All heavy atoms as TSV, in Angstrom:
chain	resi	resn	atom	element	x	y	z
A	1	MET	N	N	-40.808	27.258	-31.572
A	1	MET	CA	C	-40.101	27.504	-32.784
A	1	MET	C	C	-40.750	26.698	-33.936
A	1	MET	O	O	-40.815	25.456	-33.843
A	1	MET	CB	C	-38.640	27.095	-32.629
A	1	MET	CG	C	-37.923	27.850	-31.519
A	1	MET	SD	S	-36.255	27.238	-31.301
A	1	MET	CE	C	-35.358	28.536	-32.069
A	2	SER	N	N	-41.152	27.391	-34.901
A	2	SER	CA	C	-41.872	26.723	-35.992
A	2	SER	C	C	-41.046	25.701	-36.750
A	2	SER	O	O	-41.576	24.716	-37.267
A	2	SER	CB	C	-42.403	27.766	-36.981
A	2	SER	OG	O	-41.326	28.464	-37.562
A	3	GLU	N	N	-39.722	25.858	-36.795
A	3	GLU	CA	C	-38.888	24.850	-37.482
A	3	GLU	C	C	-38.810	23.517	-36.746
A	3	GLU	O	O	-38.375	22.505	-37.281
A	3	GLU	CB	C	-37.443	25.417	-37.728
A	3	GLU	CG	C	-36.660	25.659	-36.481
A	3	GLU	CD	C	-36.780	27.028	-35.912
A	3	GLU	OE1	O	-37.691	27.793	-36.289
A	3	GLU	OE2	O	-35.992	27.371	-35.032
A	4	ASN	N	N	-39.256	23.474	-35.498
A	4	ASN	CA	C	-39.286	22.249	-34.704
A	4	ASN	C	C	-40.676	21.680	-34.566
A	4	ASN	O	O	-40.823	20.630	-33.896
A	4	ASN	CB	C	-38.653	22.497	-33.332
A	4	ASN	CG	C	-37.168	22.820	-33.417
A	4	ASN	OD1	O	-36.477	22.270	-34.266
A	4	ASN	ND2	N	-36.705	23.716	-32.557
A	5	ALA	N	N	-41.649	22.320	-35.107
A	5	ALA	CA	C	-43.056	21.898	-34.933
A	5	ALA	C	C	-43.294	20.479	-35.425
A	5	ALA	O	O	-43.972	19.672	-34.776
A	5	ALA	CB	C	-44.021	22.877	-35.608
A	6	GLU	N	N	-42.759	20.133	-36.580
A	6	GLU	CA	C	-42.956	18.809	-37.150
A	6	GLU	C	C	-42.259	17.738	-36.276
A	6	GLU	O	O	-42.905	16.678	-36.025
A	6	GLU	CB	C	-42.429	18.756	-38.572
A	6	GLU	CG	C	-42.903	17.602	-39.377
A	6	GLU	CD	C	-42.544	17.745	-40.830
A	6	GLU	OE1	O	-41.336	17.927	-41.133
A	6	GLU	OE2	O	-43.445	17.569	-41.653
A	7	ALA	N	N	-41.081	17.999	-35.802
A	7	ALA	CA	C	-40.383	17.065	-34.915
A	7	ALA	C	C	-41.196	16.906	-33.606
A	7	ALA	O	O	-41.320	15.815	-33.120
A	7	ALA	CB	C	-38.963	17.540	-34.660
A	8	TRP	N	N	-41.651	18.007	-33.070
A	8	TRP	CA	C	-42.408	17.986	-31.837
A	8	TRP	C	C	-43.693	17.152	-32.011
A	8	TRP	O	O	-43.995	16.289	-31.152
A	8	TRP	CB	C	-42.770	19.403	-31.383
A	8	TRP	CG	C	-43.622	19.433	-30.148
A	8	TRP	CD1	C	-44.903	19.760	-30.072
A	8	TRP	CD2	C	-43.201	19.144	-28.809
A	8	TRP	NE1	N	-45.344	19.680	-28.793
A	8	TRP	CE2	C	-44.293	19.306	-27.952
A	8	TRP	CE3	C	-41.970	18.733	-28.234
A	8	TRP	CZ2	C	-44.256	19.081	-26.612
A	8	TRP	CZ3	C	-41.929	18.516	-26.890
A	8	TRP	CH2	C	-43.042	18.697	-26.068
A	9	GLU	N	N	-44.401	17.364	-33.084
A	9	GLU	CA	C	-45.637	16.625	-33.378
A	9	GLU	C	C	-45.338	15.101	-33.472
A	9	GLU	O	O	-46.038	14.288	-32.853
A	9	GLU	CB	C	-46.274	17.125	-34.671
A	9	GLU	CG	C	-47.545	16.357	-35.046
A	9	GLU	CD	C	-48.119	16.776	-36.394
A	9	GLU	OE1	O	-47.577	17.705	-37.016
A	9	GLU	OE2	O	-49.073	16.122	-36.840
A	10	LEU	N	N	-44.276	14.762	-34.176
A	10	LEU	CA	C	-43.924	13.384	-34.330
A	10	LEU	C	C	-43.545	12.744	-33.003
A	10	LEU	O	O	-44.045	11.673	-32.672
A	10	LEU	CB	C	-42.754	13.239	-35.333
A	10	LEU	CG	C	-42.157	11.825	-35.487
A	10	LEU	CD1	C	-43.231	10.855	-35.982
A	10	LEU	CD2	C	-40.968	11.876	-36.406
A	11	LEU	N	N	-42.728	13.399	-32.213
A	11	LEU	CA	C	-42.279	12.800	-30.971
A	11	LEU	C	C	-43.381	12.733	-29.928
A	11	LEU	O	O	-43.442	11.783	-29.129
A	11	LEU	CB	C	-41.099	13.594	-30.422
A	11	LEU	CG	C	-39.809	13.436	-31.287
A	11	LEU	CD1	C	-38.710	14.340	-30.739
A	11	LEU	CD2	C	-39.390	11.985	-31.402
A	12	GLN	N	N	-44.310	13.671	-29.983
A	12	GLN	CA	C	-45.468	13.583	-29.060
A	12	GLN	C	C	-46.342	12.404	-29.470
A	12	GLN	O	O	-46.867	11.681	-28.630
A	12	GLN	CB	C	-46.303	14.906	-29.125
A	12	GLN	CG	C	-45.611	16.009	-28.431
A	12	GLN	CD	C	-45.382	15.750	-26.957
A	12	GLN	OE1	O	-46.337	15.521	-26.190
A	12	GLN	NE2	N	-44.164	15.689	-26.516
A	13	ALA	N	N	-46.562	12.231	-30.760
A	13	ALA	CA	C	-47.409	11.101	-31.277
A	13	ALA	C	C	-46.729	9.753	-30.983
A	13	ALA	O	O	-47.420	8.719	-30.810
A	13	ALA	CB	C	-47.704	11.270	-32.731
A	14	ALA	N	N	-45.420	9.720	-30.947
A	14	ALA	CA	C	-44.685	8.482	-30.806
A	14	ALA	C	C	-44.094	8.315	-29.408
A	14	ALA	O	O	-43.212	7.474	-29.196
A	14	ALA	CB	C	-43.589	8.381	-31.839
A	15	ALA	N	N	-44.561	9.065	-28.446
A	15	ALA	CA	C	-43.980	9.022	-27.101
A	15	ALA	C	C	-44.029	7.638	-26.475
A	15	ALA	O	O	-43.177	7.270	-25.712
A	15	ALA	CB	C	-44.695	10.065	-26.197
A	16	THR	N	N	-45.009	6.853	-26.825
A	16	THR	CA	C	-45.098	5.504	-26.255
A	16	THR	C	C	-44.079	4.570	-26.894
A	16	THR	O	O	-43.967	3.427	-26.451
A	16	THR	CB	C	-46.495	4.910	-26.492
A	16	THR	OG1	O	-46.787	4.872	-27.883
A	16	THR	CG2	C	-47.573	5.703	-25.781
A	17	GLN	N	N	-43.338	5.034	-27.881
A	17	GLN	CA	C	-42.341	4.168	-28.536
A	17	GLN	C	C	-40.900	4.438	-28.025
A	17	GLN	O	O	-39.932	4.086	-28.653
A	17	GLN	CB	C	-42.390	4.437	-30.079
A	17	GLN	CG	C	-43.723	4.081	-30.672
A	17	GLN	CD	C	-44.215	2.673	-30.314
A	17	GLN	OE1	O	-43.434	1.720	-30.307
A	17	GLN	NE2	N	-45.453	2.542	-29.914
A	18	LEU	N	N	-40.836	5.102	-26.859
A	18	LEU	CA	C	-39.527	5.335	-26.229
A	18	LEU	C	C	-39.151	4.061	-25.497
A	18	LEU	O	O	-39.945	3.543	-24.652
A	18	LEU	CB	C	-39.628	6.519	-25.241
A	18	LEU	CG	C	-38.306	6.902	-24.572
A	18	LEU	CD1	C	-37.271	7.380	-25.589
A	18	LEU	CD2	C	-38.581	8.006	-23.519
A	19	ARG	N	N	-38.036	3.476	-25.831
A	19	ARG	CA	C	-37.583	2.246	-25.226
A	19	ARG	C	C	-36.797	2.530	-23.948
A	19	ARG	O	O	-35.993	3.450	-23.920
A	19	ARG	CB	C	-36.763	1.411	-26.219
A	19	ARG	CG	C	-37.553	1.054	-27.474
A	19	ARG	CD	C	-38.750	0.178	-27.089
A	19	ARG	NE	N	-39.497	-0.189	-28.292
A	19	ARG	CZ	C	-40.792	0.090	-28.432
A	19	ARG	NH1	N	-41.465	0.701	-27.505
A	19	ARG	NH2	N	-41.441	-0.310	-29.506
A	20	MET	N	N	-37.067	1.695	-22.949
A	20	MET	CA	C	-36.416	1.857	-21.659
A	20	MET	C	C	-35.476	0.682	-21.365
A	20	MET	O	O	-35.766	-0.440	-21.785
A	20	MET	CB	C	-37.474	1.970	-20.560
A	20	MET	CG	C	-38.519	3.023	-20.814
A	20	MET	SD	S	-37.858	4.712	-20.829
A	20	MET	CE	C	-37.701	5.032	-19.125
A	21	SER	N	N	-34.448	0.926	-20.609
A	21	SER	CA	C	-33.541	-0.141	-20.234
A	21	SER	C	C	-34.164	-0.939	-19.085
A	21	SER	O	O	-35.167	-0.556	-18.530
A	21	SER	CB	C	-32.174	0.400	-19.784
A	21	SER	OG	O	-32.325	1.058	-18.537
A	22	GLY	N	N	-33.514	-2.048	-18.763
A	22	GLY	CA	C	-34.007	-2.893	-17.642
A	22	GLY	C	C	-34.041	-2.205	-16.328
A	22	GLY	O	O	-34.835	-2.542	-15.422
A	23	VAL	N	N	-33.250	-1.180	-16.121
A	23	VAL	CA	C	-33.228	-0.455	-14.884
A	23	VAL	C	C	-34.026	0.842	-14.963
A	23	VAL	O	O	-33.935	1.658	-14.050
A	23	VAL	CB	C	-31.767	-0.138	-14.425
A	23	VAL	CG1	C	-31.050	-1.460	-14.069
A	23	VAL	CG2	C	-30.999	0.599	-15.464
A	24	GLY	N	N	-34.775	1.056	-16.017
A	24	GLY	CA	C	-35.691	2.143	-16.082
A	24	GLY	C	C	-35.253	3.388	-16.883
A	24	GLY	O	O	-36.057	4.282	-17.040
A	25	GLY	N	N	-34.010	3.448	-17.269
A	25	GLY	CA	C	-33.568	4.631	-18.006
A	25	GLY	C	C	-33.910	4.522	-19.481
A	25	GLY	O	O	-34.012	3.416	-20.041
A	26	PRO	N	N	-34.127	5.647	-20.131
A	26	PRO	CA	C	-34.428	5.649	-21.572
A	26	PRO	C	C	-33.242	5.262	-22.393
A	26	PRO	O	O	-32.100	5.641	-22.125
A	26	PRO	CB	C	-34.862	7.113	-21.865
A	26	PRO	CG	C	-34.164	7.889	-20.825
A	26	PRO	CD	C	-34.049	7.025	-19.626
A	27	ILE	N	N	-33.511	4.447	-23.438
A	27	ILE	CA	C	-32.479	4.060	-24.388
A	27	ILE	C	C	-32.612	4.946	-25.628
A	27	ILE	O	O	-31.641	5.480	-26.117
A	27	ILE	CB	C	-32.606	2.568	-24.796
A	27	ILE	CG1	C	-32.389	1.692	-23.552
A	27	ILE	CG2	C	-31.700	2.237	-25.948
A	27	ILE	CD1	C	-32.705	0.248	-23.782
A	28	GLY	N	N	-33.827	5.058	-26.141
A	28	GLY	CA	C	-34.112	5.845	-27.345
A	28	GLY	C	C	-35.385	5.368	-27.953
A	28	GLY	O	O	-36.037	4.448	-27.443
A	29	PHE	N	N	-35.749	6.011	-29.033
A	29	PHE	CA	C	-37.021	5.635	-29.695
A	29	PHE	C	C	-36.834	4.402	-30.547
A	29	PHE	O	O	-35.735	4.129	-31.086
A	29	PHE	CB	C	-37.475	6.795	-30.568
A	29	PHE	CG	C	-38.015	7.974	-29.821
A	29	PHE	CD1	C	-37.239	9.052	-29.505
A	29	PHE	CD2	C	-39.320	7.946	-29.364
A	29	PHE	CE1	C	-37.706	10.111	-28.756
A	29	PHE	CE2	C	-39.832	9.011	-28.634
A	29	PHE	CZ	C	-39.020	10.090	-28.333
A	30	ASP	N	N	-37.892	3.647	-30.691
A	30	ASP	CA	C	-37.961	2.528	-31.633
A	30	ASP	C	C	-38.129	3.180	-33.004
A	30	ASP	O	O	-39.174	3.704	-33.349
A	30	ASP	CB	C	-39.143	1.673	-31.280
A	30	ASP	CG	C	-39.292	0.482	-32.252
A	30	ASP	OD1	O	-38.928	0.594	-33.426
A	30	ASP	OD2	O	-39.836	-0.553	-31.819
A	31	TYR	N	N	-37.050	3.194	-33.789
A	31	TYR	CA	C	-37.034	3.898	-35.058
A	31	TYR	C	C	-38.006	3.317	-36.092
A	31	TYR	O	O	-38.596	4.061	-36.870
A	31	TYR	CB	C	-35.653	3.947	-35.658
A	31	TYR	CG	C	-34.697	4.920	-34.954
A	31	TYR	CD1	C	-33.410	5.068	-35.408
A	31	TYR	CD2	C	-35.104	5.697	-33.856
A	31	TYR	CE1	C	-32.520	5.955	-34.751
A	31	TYR	CE2	C	-34.264	6.581	-33.246
A	31	TYR	CZ	C	-32.957	6.706	-33.692
A	31	TYR	OH	O	-32.093	7.558	-33.096
A	32	THR	N	N	-38.190	2.021	-36.039
A	32	THR	CA	C	-39.156	1.391	-36.947
A	32	THR	C	C	-40.592	1.917	-36.644
A	32	THR	O	O	-41.329	2.289	-37.561
A	32	THR	CB	C	-39.124	-0.111	-36.868
A	32	THR	OG1	O	-37.799	-0.583	-37.132
A	32	THR	CG2	C	-40.099	-0.780	-37.786
A	33	ALA	N	N	-40.935	1.914	-35.387
A	33	ALA	CA	C	-42.236	2.434	-34.984
A	33	ALA	C	C	-42.344	3.938	-35.275
A	33	ALA	O	O	-43.411	4.414	-35.693
A	33	ALA	CB	C	-42.480	2.169	-33.514
A	34	LEU	N	N	-41.258	4.647	-35.014
A	34	LEU	CA	C	-41.269	6.102	-35.289
A	34	LEU	C	C	-41.525	6.377	-36.775
A	34	LEU	O	O	-42.275	7.284	-37.095
A	34	LEU	CB	C	-39.932	6.679	-34.873
A	34	LEU	CG	C	-39.839	8.179	-34.618
A	34	LEU	CD1	C	-40.707	8.562	-33.410
A	34	LEU	CD2	C	-38.452	8.638	-34.438
A	35	ALA	N	N	-40.940	5.594	-37.638
A	35	ALA	CA	C	-41.125	5.751	-39.096
A	35	ALA	C	C	-42.596	5.451	-39.456
A	35	ALA	O	O	-43.166	6.162	-40.305
A	35	ALA	CB	C	-40.220	4.821	-39.844
A	36	LEU	N	N	-43.209	4.466	-38.831
A	36	LEU	CA	C	-44.630	4.198	-39.094
A	36	LEU	C	C	-45.531	5.330	-38.633
A	36	LEU	O	O	-46.461	5.673	-39.316
A	36	LEU	CB	C	-45.034	2.875	-38.436
A	36	LEU	CG	C	-44.465	1.592	-39.042
A	36	LEU	CD1	C	-44.776	0.403	-38.182
A	36	LEU	CD2	C	-45.014	1.394	-40.449
A	37	VAL	N	N	-45.241	5.872	-37.464
A	37	VAL	CA	C	-46.016	6.992	-36.975
A	37	VAL	C	C	-45.843	8.208	-37.877
A	37	VAL	O	O	-46.813	8.880	-38.245
A	37	VAL	CB	C	-45.630	7.372	-35.525
A	37	VAL	CG1	C	-46.263	8.660	-35.060
A	37	VAL	CG2	C	-45.975	6.244	-34.542
A	38	ALA	N	N	-44.577	8.477	-38.316
A	38	ALA	CA	C	-44.339	9.565	-39.233
A	38	ALA	C	C	-45.147	9.397	-40.538
A	38	ALA	O	O	-45.760	10.358	-41.013
A	38	ALA	CB	C	-42.857	9.661	-39.542
A	39	GLU	N	N	-45.115	8.174	-41.062
A	39	GLU	CA	C	-45.878	7.924	-42.301
A	39	GLU	C	C	-47.365	8.200	-42.117
A	39	GLU	O	O	-47.995	8.783	-42.968
A	39	GLU	CB	C	-45.665	6.472	-42.723
A	39	GLU	CG	C	-46.307	6.106	-44.059
A	39	GLU	CD	C	-46.049	4.674	-44.474
A	39	GLU	OE1	O	-45.201	4.012	-43.889
A	39	GLU	OE2	O	-46.780	4.233	-45.346
A	40	SER	N	N	-47.890	7.768	-40.990
A	40	SER	CA	C	-49.345	7.968	-40.751
A	40	SER	C	C	-49.675	9.418	-40.538
A	40	SER	O	O	-50.825	9.839	-40.829
A	40	SER	CB	C	-49.788	7.188	-39.496
A	40	SER	OG	O	-49.327	7.742	-38.323
A	41	LEU	N	N	-48.725	10.223	-40.089
A	41	LEU	CA	C	-48.952	11.664	-39.954
A	41	LEU	C	C	-48.573	12.487	-41.207
A	41	LEU	O	O	-48.799	13.666	-41.260
A	41	LEU	CB	C	-48.115	12.226	-38.792
A	41	LEU	CG	C	-48.463	11.705	-37.414
A	41	LEU	CD1	C	-47.439	12.207	-36.374
A	41	LEU	CD2	C	-49.864	12.142	-36.974
A	42	GLY	N	N	-47.994	11.786	-42.170
A	42	GLY	CA	C	-47.572	12.522	-43.388
A	42	GLY	C	C	-46.285	13.329	-43.172
A	42	GLY	O	O	-46.036	14.297	-43.869
A	43	VAL	N	N	-45.490	12.888	-42.232
A	43	VAL	CA	C	-44.226	13.583	-41.888
A	43	VAL	C	C	-43.089	12.968	-42.711
A	43	VAL	O	O	-42.916	11.756	-42.691
A	43	VAL	CB	C	-43.922	13.486	-40.396
A	43	VAL	CG1	C	-42.523	14.036	-40.060
A	43	VAL	CG2	C	-44.985	14.239	-39.599
A	44	ASP	N	N	-42.355	13.766	-43.436
A	44	ASP	CA	C	-41.190	13.355	-44.193
A	44	ASP	C	C	-39.982	13.220	-43.292
A	44	ASP	O	O	-39.566	14.186	-42.670
A	44	ASP	CB	C	-40.928	14.360	-45.309
A	44	ASP	CG	C	-39.835	13.891	-46.284
A	44	ASP	OD1	O	-39.570	12.661	-46.333
A	44	ASP	OD2	O	-39.289	14.777	-46.969
A	45	LEU	N	N	-39.466	12.008	-43.165
A	45	LEU	CA	C	-38.311	11.784	-42.262
A	45	LEU	C	C	-36.999	12.160	-42.989
A	45	LEU	O	O	-36.303	11.322	-43.522
A	45	LEU	CB	C	-38.273	10.325	-41.834
A	45	LEU	CG	C	-39.349	9.943	-40.793
A	45	LEU	CD1	C	-39.346	8.475	-40.542
A	45	LEU	CD2	C	-39.111	10.699	-39.502
A	46	THR	N	N	-36.711	13.422	-42.946
A	46	THR	CA	C	-35.516	13.970	-43.582
A	46	THR	C	C	-34.308	13.728	-42.652
A	46	THR	O	O	-34.500	13.467	-41.459
A	46	THR	CB	C	-35.668	15.473	-43.814
A	46	THR	OG1	O	-35.798	16.124	-42.528
A	46	THR	CG2	C	-36.903	15.788	-44.685
A	47	PRO	N	N	-33.109	13.840	-43.149
A	47	PRO	CA	C	-31.939	13.749	-42.280
A	47	PRO	C	C	-31.972	14.794	-41.149
A	47	PRO	O	O	-31.585	14.500	-40.035
A	47	PRO	CB	C	-30.766	14.031	-43.248
A	47	PRO	CG	C	-31.237	13.569	-44.566
A	47	PRO	CD	C	-32.705	13.914	-44.577
A	48	GLY	N	N	-32.507	15.961	-41.441
A	48	GLY	CA	C	-32.626	16.978	-40.403
A	48	GLY	C	C	-33.591	16.585	-39.267
A	48	GLY	O	O	-33.301	16.856	-38.116
A	49	LEU	N	N	-34.656	15.941	-39.637
A	49	LEU	CA	C	-35.623	15.507	-38.626
A	49	LEU	C	C	-35.021	14.377	-37.809
A	49	LEU	O	O	-35.184	14.353	-36.591
A	49	LEU	CB	C	-36.919	15.032	-39.291
A	49	LEU	CG	C	-38.078	14.746	-38.346
A	49	LEU	CD1	C	-38.415	15.953	-37.453
A	49	LEU	CD2	C	-39.300	14.347	-39.094
A	50	TRP	N	N	-34.305	13.439	-38.423
A	50	TRP	CA	C	-33.616	12.378	-37.651
A	50	TRP	C	C	-32.636	12.987	-36.677
A	50	TRP	O	O	-32.449	12.527	-35.546
A	50	TRP	CB	C	-32.935	11.375	-38.574
A	50	TRP	CG	C	-33.843	10.375	-39.171
A	50	TRP	CD1	C	-34.085	10.178	-40.489
A	50	TRP	CD2	C	-34.664	9.403	-38.469
A	50	TRP	NE1	N	-35.010	9.141	-40.661
A	50	TRP	CE2	C	-35.356	8.664	-39.459
A	50	TRP	CE3	C	-34.826	9.105	-37.116
A	50	TRP	CZ2	C	-36.240	7.635	-39.076
A	50	TRP	CZ3	C	-35.723	8.067	-36.739
A	50	TRP	CH2	C	-36.420	7.329	-37.736
A	51	LYS	N	N	-31.932	14.034	-37.079
A	51	LYS	CA	C	-30.977	14.706	-36.228
A	51	LYS	C	C	-31.685	15.261	-35.016
A	51	LYS	O	O	-31.133	15.207	-33.850
A	51	LYS	CB	C	-30.264	15.825	-36.989
A	51	LYS	CG	C	-29.136	16.482	-36.225
A	51	LYS	CD	C	-28.403	17.488	-37.113
A	51	LYS	CE	C	-27.282	18.124	-36.359
A	51	LYS	NZ	N	-26.555	19.102	-37.216
A	52	LYS	N	N	-32.856	15.829	-35.169
A	52	LYS	CA	C	-33.644	16.389	-34.065
A	52	LYS	C	C	-34.089	15.242	-33.154
A	52	LYS	O	O	-34.075	15.394	-31.905
A	52	LYS	CB	C	-34.853	17.138	-34.541
A	52	LYS	CG	C	-34.435	18.451	-35.232
A	52	LYS	CD	C	-35.620	19.190	-35.822
A	52	LYS	CE	C	-35.143	20.425	-36.591
A	52	LYS	NZ	N	-36.235	21.214	-37.123
A	53	VAL	N	N	-34.501	14.130	-33.681
A	53	VAL	CA	C	-34.899	12.957	-32.865
A	53	VAL	C	C	-33.706	12.531	-32.005
A	53	VAL	O	O	-33.832	12.301	-30.806
A	53	VAL	CB	C	-35.403	11.820	-33.747
A	53	VAL	CG1	C	-35.505	10.512	-32.959
A	53	VAL	CG2	C	-36.719	12.190	-34.395
A	54	ARG	N	N	-32.516	12.414	-32.601
A	54	ARG	CA	C	-31.358	11.969	-31.858
A	54	ARG	C	C	-30.963	12.997	-30.772
A	54	ARG	O	O	-30.512	12.630	-29.712
A	54	ARG	CB	C	-30.168	11.704	-32.829
A	54	ARG	CG	C	-30.396	10.438	-33.642
A	54	ARG	CD	C	-29.160	10.031	-34.430
A	54	ARG	NE	N	-28.600	11.112	-35.287
A	54	ARG	CZ	C	-29.041	11.337	-36.514
A	54	ARG	NH1	N	-30.035	10.611	-37.084
A	54	ARG	NH2	N	-28.529	12.300	-37.217
A	55	ALA	N	N	-31.155	14.275	-31.038
A	55	ALA	CA	C	-30.908	15.305	-30.069
A	55	ALA	C	C	-31.793	15.155	-28.842
A	55	ALA	O	O	-31.367	15.226	-27.710
A	55	ALA	CB	C	-31.024	16.685	-30.680
A	56	VAL	N	N	-33.073	14.856	-29.106
A	56	VAL	CA	C	-34.029	14.667	-28.008
A	56	VAL	C	C	-33.614	13.407	-27.213
A	56	VAL	O	O	-33.679	13.436	-25.974
A	56	VAL	CB	C	-35.484	14.520	-28.540
A	56	VAL	CG1	C	-36.427	14.043	-27.463
A	56	VAL	CG2	C	-35.936	15.890	-29.117
A	57	GLU	N	N	-33.236	12.363	-27.887
A	57	GLU	CA	C	-32.799	11.125	-27.179
A	57	GLU	C	C	-31.608	11.415	-26.260
A	57	GLU	O	O	-31.566	10.964	-25.143
A	57	GLU	CB	C	-32.428	10.041	-28.180
A	57	GLU	CG	C	-33.571	9.458	-28.951
A	57	GLU	CD	C	-33.157	8.519	-29.990
A	57	GLU	OE1	O	-32.078	8.708	-30.650
A	57	GLU	OE2	O	-33.912	7.563	-30.247
A	58	THR	N	N	-30.683	12.217	-26.791
A	58	THR	CA	C	-29.507	12.563	-25.977
A	58	THR	C	C	-29.850	13.318	-24.703
A	58	THR	O	O	-29.371	13.033	-23.620
A	58	THR	CB	C	-28.506	13.433	-26.835
A	58	THR	OG1	O	-28.104	12.631	-27.964
A	58	THR	CG2	C	-27.339	13.835	-26.019
A	59	VAL	N	N	-30.789	14.244	-24.821
A	59	VAL	CA	C	-31.242	15.015	-23.659
A	59	VAL	C	C	-31.989	14.124	-22.668
A	59	VAL	O	O	-31.792	14.169	-21.473
A	59	VAL	CB	C	-32.123	16.215	-24.094
A	59	VAL	CG1	C	-32.790	16.875	-22.939
A	59	VAL	CG2	C	-31.320	17.199	-24.867
A	60	LEU	N	N	-32.832	13.225	-23.227
A	60	LEU	CA	C	-33.546	12.313	-22.349
A	60	LEU	C	C	-32.589	11.412	-21.508
A	60	LEU	O	O	-32.784	11.228	-20.311
A	60	LEU	CB	C	-34.507	11.395	-23.156
A	60	LEU	CG	C	-35.737	12.058	-23.743
A	60	LEU	CD1	C	-36.401	11.121	-24.715
A	60	LEU	CD2	C	-36.685	12.444	-22.643
A	61	ARG	N	N	-31.572	10.880	-22.188
A	61	ARG	CA	C	-30.611	10.017	-21.488
A	61	ARG	C	C	-29.812	10.824	-20.478
A	61	ARG	O	O	-29.570	10.361	-19.348
A	61	ARG	CB	C	-29.688	9.340	-22.502
A	61	ARG	CG	C	-30.373	8.203	-23.255
A	61	ARG	CD	C	-29.384	7.377	-24.045
A	61	ARG	NE	N	-28.713	8.100	-25.061
A	61	ARG	CZ	C	-29.131	8.237	-26.332
A	61	ARG	NH1	N	-30.217	7.624	-26.744
A	61	ARG	NH2	N	-28.425	8.938	-27.201
A	62	ALA	N	N	-29.396	12.046	-20.819
A	62	ALA	CA	C	-28.635	12.859	-19.925
A	62	ALA	C	C	-29.463	13.221	-18.654
A	62	ALA	O	O	-28.932	13.178	-17.503
A	62	ALA	CB	C	-28.162	14.165	-20.588
A	63	ASN	N	N	-30.740	13.578	-18.853
A	63	ASN	CA	C	-31.585	13.882	-17.721
A	63	ASN	C	C	-31.843	12.681	-16.833
A	63	ASN	O	O	-31.835	12.792	-15.607
A	63	ASN	CB	C	-32.905	14.458	-18.198
A	63	ASN	CG	C	-32.768	15.869	-18.708
A	63	ASN	OD1	O	-31.775	16.571	-18.405
A	63	ASN	ND2	N	-33.722	16.342	-19.484
A	64	ALA	N	N	-31.986	11.528	-17.454
A	64	ALA	CA	C	-32.191	10.304	-16.668
A	64	ALA	C	C	-30.935	9.939	-15.865
A	64	ALA	O	O	-31.057	9.555	-14.708
A	64	ALA	CB	C	-32.523	9.145	-17.599
A	65	GLU	N	N	-29.753	10.178	-16.414
A	65	GLU	CA	C	-28.504	9.953	-15.710
A	65	GLU	C	C	-28.379	10.882	-14.523
A	65	GLU	O	O	-28.006	10.495	-13.427
A	65	GLU	CB	C	-27.316	10.091	-16.669
A	65	GLU	CG	C	-25.980	9.872	-16.022
A	65	GLU	CD	C	-25.756	8.457	-15.454
A	65	GLU	OE1	O	-26.408	7.530	-15.938
A	65	GLU	OE2	O	-24.999	8.309	-14.483
A	66	LYS	N	N	-28.665	12.164	-14.733
A	66	LYS	CA	C	-28.639	13.140	-13.598
A	66	LYS	C	C	-29.590	12.755	-12.517
A	66	LYS	O	O	-29.252	12.827	-11.334
A	66	LYS	CB	C	-29.009	14.559	-14.142
A	66	LYS	CG	C	-27.940	15.207	-14.953
A	66	LYS	CD	C	-28.333	16.550	-15.427
A	66	LYS	CE	C	-27.377	17.144	-16.440
A	66	LYS	NZ	N	-27.847	18.425	-16.977
A	67	HIS	N	N	-30.773	12.313	-12.914
A	67	HIS	CA	C	-31.758	11.892	-11.894
A	67	HIS	C	C	-31.271	10.683	-11.129
A	67	HIS	O	O	-31.377	10.624	-9.921
A	67	HIS	CB	C	-33.129	11.583	-12.594
A	67	HIS	CG	C	-34.145	11.068	-11.612
A	67	HIS	ND1	N	-34.756	11.863	-10.716
A	67	HIS	CD2	C	-34.630	9.827	-11.474
A	67	HIS	CE1	C	-35.609	11.135	-10.012
A	67	HIS	NE2	N	-35.543	9.916	-10.464
A	68	ALA	N	N	-30.705	9.721	-11.834
A	68	ALA	CA	C	-30.190	8.508	-11.170
A	68	ALA	C	C	-29.066	8.837	-10.197
A	68	ALA	O	O	-29.036	8.286	-9.099
A	68	ALA	CB	C	-29.724	7.504	-12.207
A	69	GLN	N	N	-28.216	9.738	-10.590
A	69	GLN	CA	C	-27.107	10.154	-9.699
A	69	GLN	C	C	-27.641	10.881	-8.459
A	69	GLN	O	O	-27.149	10.663	-7.370
A	69	GLN	CB	C	-26.101	11.029	-10.435
A	69	GLN	CG	C	-25.302	10.252	-11.478
A	69	GLN	CD	C	-24.380	11.146	-12.289
A	69	GLN	OE1	O	-24.401	12.357	-12.150
A	69	GLN	NE2	N	-23.644	10.569	-13.208
A	70	ALA	N	N	-28.638	11.707	-8.661
A	70	ALA	CA	C	-29.227	12.443	-7.522
A	70	ALA	C	C	-29.910	11.426	-6.548
A	70	ALA	O	O	-29.822	11.619	-5.311
A	70	ALA	CB	C	-30.236	13.470	-8.024
A	71	VAL	N	N	-30.570	10.433	-7.077
A	71	VAL	CA	C	-31.224	9.437	-6.215
A	71	VAL	C	C	-30.172	8.652	-5.450
A	71	VAL	O	O	-30.393	8.389	-4.277
A	71	VAL	CB	C	-32.105	8.509	-7.095
A	71	VAL	CG1	C	-32.571	7.291	-6.317
A	71	VAL	CG2	C	-33.289	9.272	-7.661
A	72	GLN	N	N	-29.064	8.308	-6.098
A	72	GLN	CA	C	-28.025	7.551	-5.408
A	72	GLN	C	C	-27.391	8.373	-4.278
A	72	GLN	O	O	-26.950	7.806	-3.249
A	72	GLN	CB	C	-26.923	7.134	-6.409
A	72	GLN	CG	C	-27.416	6.064	-7.336
A	72	GLN	CD	C	-26.345	5.713	-8.404
A	72	GLN	OE1	O	-25.338	6.418	-8.499
A	72	GLN	NE2	N	-26.570	4.673	-9.178
A	73	LYS	N	N	-27.339	9.672	-4.447
A	73	LYS	CA	C	-26.693	10.555	-3.422
A	73	LYS	C	C	-27.624	10.893	-2.273
A	73	LYS	O	O	-27.159	11.288	-1.214
A	73	LYS	CB	C	-26.223	11.811	-4.089
A	73	LYS	CG	C	-25.041	11.652	-5.020
A	73	LYS	CD	C	-24.629	12.954	-5.631
A	73	LYS	CE	C	-23.488	12.738	-6.619
A	73	LYS	NZ	N	-23.089	13.985	-7.276
A	74	SER	N	N	-28.913	10.744	-2.471
A	74	SER	CA	C	-29.846	11.106	-1.436
A	74	SER	C	C	-29.808	10.067	-0.289
A	74	SER	O	O	-29.618	8.883	-0.535
A	74	SER	CB	C	-31.269	11.263	-1.957
A	74	SER	OG	O	-31.762	10.013	-2.414
A	75	PRO	N	N	-30.012	10.553	0.961
A	75	PRO	CA	C	-29.919	9.616	2.137
A	75	PRO	C	C	-31.079	8.663	2.206
A	75	PRO	O	O	-32.066	8.713	1.740
A	75	PRO	CB	C	-29.935	10.574	3.311
A	75	PRO	CG	C	-30.252	11.898	2.824
A	75	PRO	CD	C	-30.199	11.911	1.344
């Protein structure tokens, strides 16, 4: 989807800025680092783009929780 291309480019470039909890689950992106990456790419951090970043973080945390629950249930 072309309306998500800028968000996708930014999150791919800043993938190393995803912060993890002590037990290995994702917390979210380091927003200060994300802003620096966006600036270097010439990406305008609009409220809409921040909303997309938060949506991706929500999905990452939900998937990590599902994975953790599956691991706990496995013999």
